[in-house]
N, C-alpha and C positions, 0 to 999 in steps of 0.2 A: 599395658598402657591404655588409657581411656580414649574414647573417640575424640573427646575435647582436646586431649594432649596431642593426638595425632594430627589434628587439623589446625591447631593453633586457635581454636574458636574461643571467643570470650563471652558468648551469650547463648543460652538455650531458649528456644521459643516454646510456647505451650501449644497443646492441641487446640485448634480453632476451626470454626466453620465460617466460610466466606461465601457471600452471595455474588455470583458473577453479574457484572453490569454490562450495559450495551457496549462499552469500550472494549471489553475483553471477549465478547462473543465471537464465535467461529475460530478461536485459537485452539490448537491441540493442547491437551492437558499437560503434556511434558514441557512444551514451550512456556505455558502459563506458569508452571512451577519453577522452571529455570529462572524466570523473571522475578516472581514474588519471593522466591527463596534465594535471591542473589547472595552468594557466599557459601552455599551448600554444594558440595561436589556433585557433578553430574551423575557419577556412579551411585551415589546415595539416593538421588531422586528416582532413578530407574529401579533401584532396589525397593524403594517405598511403593512404587507402582506395582512391581511384580508380586510383592507380599500382600498387597491389598490394604496397606496402611492408609493410602489415599482413597477416599470414596467420593463419588459424585452422586448426589441424590440417594445416598446410603448404599450405593452399589459399587462393586469393583469395576475398574475401567482399564482399558489398554492405553499405552502411551499415545496412540494415534487418535483416541477419542476426542472429538471436538466439543467445545463447551457452547452452551446457549445462554442467553441472558436469563437470569433467574435461577440458574442451577446452584445448588448448594454443594460446596467443595469442602470436604474435611481434610485439613492439613495437620499431620501428626507432629509431635514434638521433634525438633531437630536442632542441632548445634549450628549456629550461624558464625561464619568467619567474617568478622567485621572488617578485616583488612581487604577482603575481596568485594564486600558490599559497598563499593564506592559510589558516590553521587555522580551524576553526569558531569563532564568537565565544564568548567566555566566558559571555555571557548565555544562550546556547542550552544550554550544558553545565549551567549552574546550574539552568535550568528543568527539565531532565531529571533531575538529581540530586534535586530536590525532589519528583519524581514516582515515586521508587523504591518499589515495593510489597513487594519481598522480595529478599533476597540471601543466598546462601551460597557455598560453595566452588565450586559447579558452575553455579549459575543466577543470573540477574539478571532481575527482572520489573519492568516499569514501566507506568505509566498514560500511554500515549502521548497527547499533545495533538493535537487536530485541526489540520490545516494543515501538519504536518511529515511529510515523506516518510520511509519507513523507511530508504532509502538514496539516495545521490546518483544523478544521471542525469537525462535529459530537461531539461537546462539547469540542474540544481541541483548546486552544488558539494559539498554535504554533506546528509546526512539524519541520522536517529537513530543509525544504526550508526557513521557517521564521527565524529559528535559525541561519543558515548560512548567510542569508542576513543581519542580525543584526550586523555582523562584519564590514559592510561597505566596503569602497574601491571597488575593482573590484568584490567583492562578493555581492555587494548590488543589482545587477541586475541578479543574478543567475536564471536560468530556469531549470526545470526538463526535462530531455530527456525521461524518462520513470518512472514507479512507481514500488514500492514493497509494499506488504501488511505490515501493522503495525507490525505483529508478525514475519515477515521474515527478516532475517539478510542477509548481503552480499553486492555485488557490486552494487553501485548506481551511475549513470552518470549524471552530471549537466553541463550546459553550461554557459559560461560567456558572450558570444556574441549571438545576435539574429541570425546572419548568420549561426553560428555553430549549433544553436538550430534548425533552419529550416532544415539544412542538416541532422541532426540526426533524426528528425521526419519523413523526407522523407525516410530515410533508414529503419525505422521501418515499415512505410506504404508499402514499396516495398520488405519487407521480406529480407533485406540485413543485418540483425542483428542475430547473433548466441548467444543464452544464454544457460548456463548449470547450473543446480541446483543439490543439494544433499538433499535427504530426507530419514528419517527412517520411515518405515511404519509398521503397526501392522501385525503380522502373517508371514507365510512362503510363500514368493513370488515364485511360481512355473511356471510362464509363460515364464521365460527367457527373452531375449531381444525381445521387441515387440513395436508396434505402437498402441497407443490408439486413435481411430478416433471416437469421440463422440461429436455431436453438443451441444452447451451450450446456455441456456437462462437465463436471469437475471430477477428475480421476486422481487417485492418490498413488504415487509411486512408492517403491520399497523404502526409499530414503525418507518418506514422509512428506515430500514436496508435492504441492498441488499442481496439477497440469490440466489445462482446460482445452476442450476440443469441441468442434461442431458435431452434434449427434442428434439423430431424429427424436430420441427420447429425452433430450435435454430441456432446459428451461427456456421459455420464449425470450429472445434477445433481439433488440432492434437498435441499429446505429444509422444515423443519417449522415451522409458524406457530401461535402461540397469542395471541389478543387479550387485552390488559390493560384498556384503556379504549377504547370506541368512541363516536364522536360523528359528526354530519353533516359537520362541517368536516374532521376528522382523527381518526386512530385510532392508539393506541399498541400496538405488538406486541412479543412475544418471539419470537425467531427462532433456530432450531437447525439450522445447515447440516450435512448429513451428508456432503457432498463439499466440496472446497475450490477451486472454480473461480474464476477471475478475475471480480470484480464480481458474483459469484453472487447474493447477496441483493438487490442493487440491480436486477439484470435480472429476477429472478424476480418481484419486487414490481411492477415496471413491466409485466411480462407479465400480471399479474393485474388491471391497471388501477388500481393504487394505488402510484404511484412514491413514493419516500422524499422527504419534505419537504427542500427545499434541494438536491436532486440536479441539478446543472447539466448533467450528461452524459446521464442517462436520464430526467430529469423533464420537466415541461412548464413552459416559461418564464413563461407567464401565471400559472399556479398558484404557482410559486416566488416570483413578484413579490408575490403576496398574503401568503405566509408571511413574506417579507422585510419587507414593510411592517408586519407585526405584531412584528418584532424578531428573526426568525431569521436569523442571519448565516452559517450553516454547514450542511453536510449533517447531518441528524439520524439518525446511525447510530453506535452505541456498542457496543464489544466489552465486554460486561458481565463475562464469566467464561470461564475455560478450565480444564479438568481432564484429567489424564493420569497414566499409570503411569510413575514415574521410572526404571523398569528394575530397581529393587531391591525391587519388591513394594510400594512405598509410593505411595498415591494422592495426587497433588498437586492442589490446587484454589486458584486465585487469582482474585480479583474486584476490580472497580473500580466505585465508585458512578457513577451518571449525573451528568455535570458539573452544577454548580449552575445555570448559565445555562440548560441544557436542562430541568432540573427546573422552574425558574421559567416557562419557556416552555410546558411541558406544562400546568401549572396555569392559565396564562392562556388558551391556545388551547382547552383542553377545557372550560373554564367557559362557552364560547359555544355556542349551538345550531348555528351555521353561520358559515363565511366566505362569500365570494361564490360560490355554487354554480353560477351560470350557466356560467362557464368550465369548471368541473369536469365538468358534464354533457356539454359539447361535447367535452372531452378523452376521456371514456369512450367516446363514440360513434365516435371517429376510429380 
């Protein structure tokens, strides 16, 4: 029986070369292929990588190889199962359309919901960018100006034009972008307004998952912190990252002994369980605003209010003098 008959495939693709754009940079090659070859069994994709059928810049690569903008990826002929290569659901597109904050000829700005990745990969068939592109029209060529973690909500800027996207990426590289976040952290923040200056290094676990830690040989990373409300149980902070490292805010706050409430990766499970018992069902990190020069001498500022459920949670948790602080003290000493 042929591969086509085994998989129920209805279409065979041709060998092709794809140039990686900025939207797809930093992804692992296996996750990239799982997304662009939606409908091809995962076992087939890993077999292609093992046999060297997939090449990056004419060289063989491991599944964990990360792509860079401008890389040339050779994708071999494969059978596509059209039944599996489904478009993002209409409900996801409707959700994002309802969260548009601004739109003009060059830009689209949305209030990204928590729980939706900005792009597919890591087992996800689609994210924000694929969902919005599925609408067609002048959204078909949308590009990401920056990224937010899957669990983080808030302002996300996309570009409709390549020229605008290049200008935005240049603004990020040249530190001409100002971003403001809000986070609820565990415990009583007693440091007042301060600057966290701690270099960060990205480590890769066996599972392929990226994990970030403070390391002397890491990349320079700076986050400015201003407290809004401080209590024994938790503190609400304003955060202004001056660098854009992966998981920067989350790791910096963990490093200070005050992990973000609901952070399953860098937080403390016991402390998170207490927040969850009080009704927090997500990471309490929100991208409140972003400001930048649009390249034409005009300052652009976009903001998104703290989600209503997080606002309600803040009122609830900060009204109390303390959660169970026994586990919190234990965590700070570890």
